[in-house]
N, C-alpha and C positions, 0 to 999 in steps of 0.2 A: 647081190652084194658079197663079192670076194670078201675074202682074211684081209687081204691087203688093204682094199679098200678100205675097211672098218678099220685097221690100224691107222691107217693115214692122219685125221684127227688127232689122236691120241700123239702121234710123232711128232705133228706140229706143233700140239702143246708143250711137250717135252723140248723141244726144239728152241722154243719161244721161250722157256726157263733155262737156258742155259746158263753159265756166271757171267758171260759177257751181257747178253741182251738183259739180265736180273740188273747186272751193273748202271746200265744204259738208264733202267727203268726208275731206280734209285737216283740219279743225277739227275730224274727230270728233263731227258732229250726227248728232241721230238723226232720219232722214229722215223717219219718221212722224208726229213732234212739228212736224217745220217742215210736212209737210204740214197738219196740225191748223192750223197759227200762220204764215200766208204772210208777215206783215209782218215777220218774225223771220229768213225766208231773206238779206237782205242784211247781218246783223249777221252771220251764220254765214260768209256769203262771205268779209267783212272779215276776222273771225278766222282762217279759212283764209289768208288773202293773209299776214297776219302771221306765222303759223306756215312757210310755205312760204318766205315771206321772210328768217326768221331762220334756219334750216336752210341755205337758202344762202348767206346772209353769213358763219356759221359756215363752211361748206364754203371758199368764199373766202380766209378767215383761215388755215383749215389748208393751201390750198395756196400762199400765202403763208409761212408756216412753214416747209415742205416744201422750198420754194426756195429759201428765205434760207439753211436748214441745207444743202445739198446745192448751193449756188450756180451754181443753173440747173435745169433740166425734168429730172425723171426720171422712168422709165415705173413708179416706185413711187406715183408720186401718181395716176393711173390708176386706180388701185384703192384707195387710203387714202379720197382726195377723197371719191367716191358713197359708200363706206362709211359715211365719216364725216355725210355730209349725210342718207343714211336713218337713220344713229343719231341722230341731233339730232330729225328730223323725229319719229321713231317714241315718241322719249323727249317731246317736244313735246305730240302727240295723244296720248301718255298723263294726262299732265297735263290737256289739257282734257276729259279721259274722267273722271276721278275729279273732278275742279272743277266738273262741272256738275251741276247741283239747288240745292238753297235751300240745302243743308248742307254746301257747298264748306269755309266757315271752320272747322269740325271736321276740316278735312281738311288745315291749313296745312303738318303733317312731309309730306306729299308735296310742298311747294312748295318746301321748305327744301334738298333735295338740290340739286332745278335751279339755285337763288339761287348756293349754293357753287361750283358747276360752271362759273356765267357769270363770276364774280368771278375764279374762277381763268382763265378764259380771257381775261376783259377784261385781266387783267396778263400774263400769257404771249402770247397772241397780236398783243396791241395792239405788243411788242418790233419783230416783222416788219414790221407797217403802219407803224411811227414809221421804221425804216431804211429803209421802200421810199421815205418821203415825206422824208427828208432827206439822202439817197445822196451826193448832191451835195457837202454839205459835210464829211459821214463820210468820204469817201474821199477830198478833200482832207487834212482830219487825217489819214488813214492818211499818206499819201503824205509829208505831213510826218513826221509821226510814223517814217515809214520811213528817209526819207531822214538825220534824226538819228541814227536806230539805227545807219546804214551809217559814217554820219562818225565819230560815239564809236568804233564797232568798230575802224576804220582806224587812229584815235590811238592805242586800247588796244592793237593789235597792234606800233605803230611804238614806244608806249613801254616796253612790255613786253620787246619784243627788242631795244630797241636796248644800246650795245654800252657799258660802263664805261672810264676811262681805263685800266681794267686788261683791257680787252677780255674780260667778262664780260658778260653777260645783266642787265642791270639788274633784271630781274621773275623772277629765278630764285627767289626767297626770300619772293616778296610772293604770300598768296594772293589777292588779286584780279588779278591774270594768270594763274591755272591754267589758264584757257580761251582764253588768247592766246597761249601759248608752243607756237610751230610747232615743226615737225620736219625740222630741217637736220642736213645730214652734215659740214659747215666747222665746225670748232672752234676761232677764233681764239687761246682762252684757252691751248695747248698750246704753239703757236710762240711766244708772247706770255710767257708762262712760261719758257720754253727762253731768249729773247733778254735777259727780266732776270736770270735768273740767269748767264748768258753775260756782260754787264756788270758783273756784282758780282763774278765771278769775276776779270773784268780788272782793276777798279777794285781787289780786292785782291792781285792783284799785281802791280801799278804800286805800289802806296804800297810792298808790302813790299820790291820790287826798289831802289826809290825809298831807303828806308832803309837798305838793305843799300849800295848805291851809295854813299851819304854815306859810311857805315861804314869801307868801301874805300879809298875816296878817304883818309880821315884817317890809316888804316893805311899807306897808300901815301906819302903826306907826310911819316910821322915817320920810315918806311925809309931815303926820299931822305935826310931830316935828319942820321940817324945814319949813314949810308954817307958822305956828303959833309961831315961833322966839323961840320955847323951846331950851335954852341952856343944852350944854352937850352932850355927845357923838360925833355922826360922822354928824351933822350940824352943821350950820353956827350960830345958835343964831339969825338971823336977819327976822322979822318978814315980810310975805307980799310975793305976787306971783312973786319969783324973779327968777333969772339963774335955782339954785339951787333945788326951789323948783319944776318948771318945769321939770328938768329932772328928778328929783325922779318922777316924775308924769307919766313922756314917760317910765321907765324901770319898775314901777309898771305898767303900759299899755300892754310893751311889753311882761313880764314875763306870766302875764294873758291872752293873744291870742296864745304866742307861747307852752304853756302846757297846753292849751286848755279844763282849767278848766270849764269852761260850758260845752264840751261835755260829758268831764269825767262825773261830775254829771247826763248826761245823760244816759248813757251808766250803770252807776250804778244800776238807777232807771230800766232801759229796763231790767237787769240782776236781779234784786230784784225782778220784774214780771216773769220772765221766772222761777225762782225757784219754787214756790210753784205748776206749771203746769209741770215739768218735775218730781216732787218729784211725784204728782198724777200718774204721766205715770209710774214709778218705780215702783209705788205701783202697779200699776194694772198690767203690766207686771209678777211681781214678782207671783200675786193672782193668772195668767191667766196660771204662768210654772208650779206654785204648783199644779194647777188642772189636768195640762195634765200630769204632772209627775204619777200623783195621779189614773188617767185614765189609762196610759199605765201599770203602773204597774199592775193594778187590772188584765187588758188585759192577760201581760206574766205571773202572777199567776194563772189564769185560764186555760192559756197552759198549765201551769206545772199540774196543778188539771186532766185537762183532758189527758196528758202522763201517769198520773199514775191511772188511772180508771183500767187497766188490768194488773195482776200481773205476770211479765215474769218468764219464767223460772230464767235465770240467778238473778233477783233478788232474789229470792228464795232460789237459791244457795247461795246468798250471805249473805242473812241473816240466814241462817243455819248455815254456815259457823260462822257468828258471834253470833251465840248463844254456838256453839260449842269451839269456842274459849275461855280456860279457864275454861272448861266445862269437868272434867275428864268421869265423869257419862256421858254424853252425846257421846264422841270422844269413850269411849268404847262400849257401846253399838255400834256407827257407824260399827266398827270392825268388832265384832263379828258378826250383821246381814250379812256384806260383804261374813265373813267366812263362814256363815251358806249356804247362795246363792251358794256359790262357790262350797260346800262341797252336796249339791241339784242338781248340775250341772254334777258334777261327778258321783253322785249315781249312774249309771248305769253302769260305769267301775272299780268305788269301788267295788262294791256288785260280778262281774266279778272276779275280782283280788281276793278279801278276799276268794271267795267260794272255791277256790285251782282247783286241777284236779279231776274230780270224775267223774263216770261211764259213764256218757251221753259224757264226752269228750274224753275216753279211747276207748269207742265205734263206735263215729265219726271218731276218727284217723281211726282204723283198715277200717271202712266203705270208708272214702277217701282212703286210701293207697289201699282198694282193688280196688275201683272203677279207682286209677290212673292205678294198673297193668292192669285193663282189655282194658282203654283205650288206652294204652301204647302198649297192646301185637293187639289191633286193628289198630292201627296205623301200626304197625311193616308189620300185613298179609297185609293191604292194598298198604303197600310201596310194598312189596314181590309180591302182586299181579301185582299192577301196572308195577313193572320191568319183571315179566316172560311174560305178556302182549306185554310190550314192545317189547321184544328180539323176541318173537314170530312174532311179526310184518316186526322188522327190518328183521328178516331170510328170512320172505317172498316177502319182497320187492326186498332181493337183487337173492332170486330165480327169482323173475320176471325180475330184470334188467340182471340175464345171460339171460335167456328165450330170451328173446329182443334181444341182442348183438349177440344172436346164430344168430337167424333172420336176423339180418341187415349182419352178416357175408353172409350166405347161399346168400341173395341177392344180396349182392356184389360180392361175388364168380359167380354167374347166370350173374349177368350184366358184369363180366369181360370176361366168356367165350362166350358171346355173340358179343361182341365188336371184339372179336380173330377171330369169325367165318365171323362177316361181314366184317373184315379187308381180310382176306384170299379169301373172294368172291371177293372182291374191286378189289384184286390184279389179281384174273384169270381173271375179266374183261378186267381191263387193259391190259394185257398179251394177249388177245383175239384179242384188238385191235390194240396193235403192229405187231401183227402177220399178220393180214389180207392185208397190201398193200403189205408184201413182197411176200404173195402167189399169188398176183393179178399181179405183176411185172416179178414172174418166169414163172408163165403162158402164160403173152406175149413173154417172150423169146421162149418159149417151140413153 
């Protein structure tokens, strides 16, 4: 075998895998029919290009979807994107096969699933493409929304954790502040309450002592007038330490002891000494509380900033919806792109249907009808051959059964004859045995 002869098969394979032939295979065109109609080969190649381009675009849309969902490249795309390309390519090739021939109009139900799939992916897969096209505006909107969110959160933390005049949290009983109350160890309310109670006790003691001192002063003046003989009022006007003078002195002393004027003075002094200490404690607690609230607010805001580092799909979609709200141009562009992608997804079916019934379809119908008739004839012939062979086998089996039955009958007949002979022979033997004694007795009589 020469080298030229050895290279022929490889050359034929390369030639069979040329771009035109490969595209006709992608379009699922019948090579035998195209061999009879060379003029239809460019149409078949173009249809294959449409099928291949549709599958390639669908794979690209799937990659954009995966890239958008994961926020970047993922090895998962290396498996799913080629698998999706193969699925769409195989599905469209199946439609091209089923729509070939002059009776494609009766196979509309084959087209419906592809149209539904195209509409769904035109709507679903258009979103990642739109997010990619308008990513600059979307990211600017997201950064603005995030800055607003941080500002609102910071204001909410400050508002909900601010202290009221009695040093209590302003948002403690506010349902809207439930998520903005930070955890702190310093509680200014306790020392504030203690300070307020101390001030109330001090004022109460001062008021009581003031009233008691006024009463005691009146009693002291009355005693002095009585003991010094001042006339007028409720005194006797007799000077000297008489009974009334001693009585007033006793009442004055009893009032002083009973109302504990000295002890109340001491208590007031102690409370006055405690006030600066409590006020300092309140100031220190408020200061520590303010520092802790500021630190915890910073921590919470840092957590929020950390969560805002990656821009997720839902956040992008929400920002894009906000941009589209009230923007007629952007909304129109969105739906036009979705319709465009849907039309691209349906391109193989649309091209096949819009082409109508051509010579390729007519010849293919004739070829399929011829192959169908030949297959039916072959099946009928095989059925007849099978039936005839089964009938011969049945007849041969019946003849074998008849011969076997005849043999069995002959065997039974021979067995019956033998039995009759054996029976006669036994009867004769028995007769001889019975005659023998009779002959012996007759001989003895003679």
